[in-house]
MDTraj code that builds the backbone (N, CA, C; nanometers):
import mdtraj as md
import numpy as np

residues = "MET ASN ARG GLU LYS ARG ARG ALA PHE LEU TYR PHE VAL VAL VAL GLU GLU ALA ASP ARG GLY ARG GLY LEU GLY ALA ALA ALA ILE GLY ALA LEU GLU ALA GLN LEU ARG SER GLY GLY ILE ARG SER LEU GLY LEU HIS VAL PHE SER HIS ASN THR SER ALA LEU ARG LEU TYR GLU ARG PHE GLY PHE ARG VAL THR SER VAL ASN MET GLN LYS ASP LEU".split()
xyz = np.array([
    [-0.4181, 2.4701, 11.3756],
    [-0.4283, 2.3142, 11.3517],
    [-0.4914, 2.3147, 11.2197],
    [-0.4427, 2.2021, 11.1499],
    [-0.5017, 2.1609, 11.0254],
    [-0.5548, 2.0186, 11.0391],
    [-0.6800, 2.0014, 11.0648],
    [-0.7390, 1.8700, 11.0831],
    [-0.7297, 1.7898, 10.9602],
    [-0.7551, 1.8492, 10.8501],
    [-0.7471, 1.7719, 10.7123],
    [-0.5990, 1.7141, 10.6948],
    [-0.5008, 1.7791, 10.7345],
    [-0.3594, 1.7278, 10.7209],
    [-0.3132, 1.6654, 10.8549],
    [-0.3996, 1.6690, 10.9558],
    [-0.3598, 1.6121, 11.0843],
    [-0.2329, 1.6699, 11.1412],
    [-0.2187, 1.8076, 11.1320],
    [-0.1024, 1.8802, 11.1893],
    [-0.1538, 1.9915, 11.2775],
    [-0.0619, 2.0168, 11.3710],
    [-0.0845, 2.1252, 11.4656],
    [0.0606, 2.1986, 11.4788],
    [0.0487, 2.3246, 11.5065],
    [0.1717, 2.3987, 11.5423],
    [0.1553, 2.4837, 11.6681],
    [0.2516, 2.4576, 11.7578],
    [0.2552, 2.5219, 11.8877],
    [0.3262, 2.6556, 11.8708],
    [0.2578, 2.7616, 11.8984],
    [0.3060, 2.9020, 11.8697],
    [0.3843, 2.9645, 11.9840],
    [0.3443, 2.9436, 12.1152],
    [0.3954, 3.0146, 12.2142],
    [0.3804, 2.9318, 12.3453],
    [0.4910, 2.9201, 12.4127],
    [0.4991, 2.8626, 12.5454],
    [0.5830, 2.9530, 12.6370],
    [0.5352, 2.9791, 12.7564],
    [0.6164, 3.0432, 12.8532],
    [0.5995, 2.9887, 12.9793],
    [0.7071, 2.9625, 13.0459],
    [0.7049, 2.9208, 13.1871],
    [0.7902, 3.0347, 13.2518],
    [0.7204, 3.0966, 13.3516],
    [0.7941, 3.2120, 13.4395],
    [0.9318, 3.1528, 13.4903],
    [1.0268, 3.2517, 13.4863],
    [1.1528, 3.2134, 13.5249],
    [1.1652, 3.1433, 13.6659],
    [1.0889, 3.2002, 13.7589],
    [1.0711, 3.1446, 13.8855],
    [1.0275, 3.0073, 13.8982],
    [0.9518, 2.9560, 13.7921],
    [0.8891, 2.8341, 13.8081],
    [0.9684, 2.7287, 13.7027],
    [1.0687, 2.7767, 13.6458],
    [1.1409, 2.6765, 13.5546],
    [1.2181, 2.5651, 13.6355],
    [1.2278, 2.4608, 13.5687],
    [1.3058, 2.3469, 13.6347],
    [1.2137, 2.2595, 13.7227],
    [1.0939, 2.2841, 13.7255],
    [0.9991, 2.2055, 13.8073],
    [0.9018, 2.1095, 13.7202],
    [0.9381, 2.0882, 13.5847],
    [0.8690, 2.0031, 13.5084],
    [0.7353, 2.0528, 13.4457],
    [0.7124, 2.1781, 13.4672],
    [0.5857, 2.2401, 13.4144],
    [0.5810, 2.2365, 13.2577],
    [0.7003, 2.2693, 13.1990],
    [0.6993, 2.2583, 13.0535],
    [0.6752, 2.1259, 12.9951],
    [0.7401, 2.0241, 13.0652],
    [0.7257, 1.8806, 13.0224],
    [0.5812, 1.8464, 13.0428],
    [0.5222, 1.8804, 13.1563],
    [0.3775, 1.8410, 13.1721],
    [0.2886, 1.9035, 13.0718],
    [0.3114, 2.0249, 13.0352],
    [0.2286, 2.0900, 12.9375],
    [0.2472, 2.0308, 12.8044],
    [0.3563, 1.9992, 12.7685],
    [0.3771, 1.9412, 12.6398],
    [0.3371, 1.8015, 12.6305],
    [0.3404, 1.7233, 12.7432],
    [0.2891, 1.5931, 12.7469],
    [0.1266, 1.5846, 12.7376],
    [0.0693, 1.6821, 12.8065],
    [-0.0824, 1.7007, 12.8061],
    [-0.1234, 1.7349, 12.6724],
    [-0.0526, 1.8310, 12.6032],
    [-0.0870, 1.8797, 12.4735],
    [-0.0730, 1.7719, 12.3776],
    [0.0227, 1.6950, 12.3826],
    [0.0388, 1.5704, 12.2857],
    [-0.0812, 1.4765, 12.3046],
    [-0.1084, 1.4375, 12.4319],
    [-0.2203, 1.3416, 12.4488],
    [-0.3481, 1.4007, 12.3923],
    [-0.3719, 1.5338, 12.4192],
    [-0.5013, 1.5878, 12.3648],
    [-0.5099, 1.5949, 12.2091],
    [-0.3878, 1.6242, 12.1469],
    [-0.3912, 1.6295, 11.9985],
    [-0.4028, 1.4826, 11.9505],
    [-0.3352, 1.3824, 12.0044],
    [-0.3495, 1.2457, 11.9639],
    [-0.4922, 1.2025, 11.9600],
    [-0.5614, 1.2289, 12.0671],
    [-0.7072, 1.1932, 12.0998],
    [-0.7955, 1.2561, 11.9867],
    [-0.7415, 1.3767, 11.9380],
    [-0.8299, 1.4435, 11.8381],
    [-0.7815, 1.4070, 11.6879],
    [-0.7036, 1.3016, 11.6818],
    [-0.6604, 1.2585, 11.5413],
    [-0.5405, 1.3306, 11.4828],
    [-0.4917, 1.4333, 11.5577],
    [-0.3651, 1.4937, 11.5004],
    [-0.2483, 1.4093, 11.5073],
    [-0.1623, 1.4047, 11.4060],
    [-0.0510, 1.3141, 11.3963],
    [0.0798, 1.3884, 11.3889],
    [0.0877, 1.5158, 11.3745],
    [0.2151, 1.5945, 11.3642],
    [0.2001, 1.7216, 11.4391],
    [0.3046, 1.7554, 11.5330],
    [0.3104, 1.8890, 11.5982],
    [0.4350, 1.9554, 11.5672],
    [0.4358, 2.0752, 11.5250],
    [0.5397, 2.1555, 11.4945],
    [0.5659, 2.2708, 11.5917],
    [0.6756, 2.3287, 11.5945],
    [0.6985, 2.4517, 11.6786],
    [0.8192, 2.5295, 11.6290],
    [0.8405, 2.6419, 11.6737],
    [0.9612, 2.7242, 11.6599],
    [1.0257, 2.7468, 11.7840],
    [1.1625, 2.7355, 11.7998],
    [1.2347, 2.7610, 11.9097],
    [1.3630, 2.8432, 11.8679],
    [1.4004, 2.9456, 11.9557],
    [1.5254, 3.0140, 11.9125],
    [1.6486, 2.9297, 11.9562],
    [1.7578, 2.9364, 11.8777],
    [1.8659, 2.8529, 11.9068],
    [1.9301, 2.8864, 12.0323],
    [1.9171, 3.0056, 12.0890],
    [1.9832, 3.0409, 12.2151],
    [1.9024, 2.9865, 12.3306],
    [1.7836, 2.9385, 12.3090],
    [1.6937, 2.8824, 12.4205],
    [1.7300, 2.7347, 12.4464],
    [1.8552, 2.7082, 12.5097],
    [1.8958, 2.5695, 12.5118],
    [1.8158, 2.4924, 12.6009],
    [1.7632, 2.5459, 12.6980],
    [1.6615, 2.4574, 12.7914],
    [1.5434, 2.4187, 12.7063],
    [1.4862, 2.4999, 12.6309],
    [1.3677, 2.4668, 12.5572],
    [1.4125, 2.3587, 12.4538],
    [1.5225, 2.3761, 12.3811],
    [1.5708, 2.2832, 12.2985],
    [1.5826, 2.1445, 12.3401],
    [1.6428, 2.1295, 12.4612],
    [1.6553, 2.0054, 12.5318],
    [1.5217, 1.9464, 12.5616],
    [1.4326, 2.0256, 12.6174],
    [1.2990, 1.9759, 12.6476],
    [1.2345, 1.9223, 12.5254],
    [1.2347, 1.9868, 12.4166],
    [1.1650, 1.9528, 12.2897],
    [1.2335, 1.8203, 12.2346],
    [1.3609, 1.8065, 12.2402],
    [1.4461, 1.6926, 12.1967],
    [1.4032, 1.5752, 12.2777],
    [1.3903, 1.5926, 12.4097],
    [1.3439, 1.4757, 12.4954],
    [1.2082, 1.4284, 12.4479],
    [1.1245, 1.5123, 12.3963],
    [0.9938, 1.4729, 12.3512],
    [0.9941, 1.4273, 12.2056],
    [1.1138, 1.4153, 12.1474],
    [1.1262, 1.3517, 12.0123],
    [1.1132, 1.4528, 11.9091],
    [1.1123, 1.5833, 11.9310],
    [1.1118, 1.6866, 11.8174],
    [1.2455, 1.6863, 11.7553],
    [1.2557, 1.7161, 11.6247],
    [1.3733, 1.7254, 11.5535],
    [1.3774, 1.8380, 11.4571],
    [1.4892, 1.8946, 11.4274],
    [1.5146, 2.0119, 11.3444],
    [1.4634, 1.9761, 11.2071],
    [1.3855, 2.0598, 11.1474],
    [1.3306, 2.0411, 11.0144],
    [1.3678, 2.1619, 10.9276],
    [1.4130, 2.2676, 10.9789],
    [1.4539, 2.3825, 10.9021],
    [1.5399, 2.4777, 10.9798],
    [1.6076, 2.5615, 10.9112],
    [1.6946, 2.6572, 10.9663],
    [1.6657, 2.7947, 10.9120],
    [1.6462, 2.8913, 11.0006],
    [1.6330, 3.0304, 10.9558],
    [1.7716, 3.1035, 10.9643],
    [1.7952, 3.1993, 10.8655],
    [1.9241, 3.2731, 10.8633],
    [1.8912, 3.4148, 10.8644],
    [1.9732, 3.5043, 10.9152],
    [1.9711, 3.6467, 10.9119],
    [2.1031, 3.7119, 10.8979],
    [2.0952, 3.8348, 10.8539],
    [2.2255, 3.9088, 10.8350],
    [2.1913, 4.0508, 10.8674],
    [2.2704, 4.1043, 10.9659],
    [2.2603, 4.2408, 10.9962],
    [2.3220, 4.3319, 10.8916],
    [2.2532, 4.4352, 10.8572],
    [2.3077, 4.5392, 10.7551],
    [2.3499, 4.6658, 10.8176],
])
top = md.Topology()
chain = top.add_chain()
for i, resn in enumerate(residues, 1):
    res = top.add_residue(resn, chain, resSeq=i)
    for name in ("N", "CA", "C"):
        top.add_atom(name, md.element.get_by_symbol(name[0]), res)
traj = md.Trajectory(xyz[None], top)
């Protein structure tokens, strides 16, 4: 978290496979956003792999947008 720039970055979120689809991820993101807002944070970033479509949908529902693209080449 960078309080001076009012930014935070979410590094790691895991919902056990057996518990997915029950709204736990949405509840966690919602609670985190509320906590950050109350602390004066105005921006939240995160990284998600492109193959993690369920997480992508979750983050998009919360208003996250793509801001960069990583590329890789196997040698």
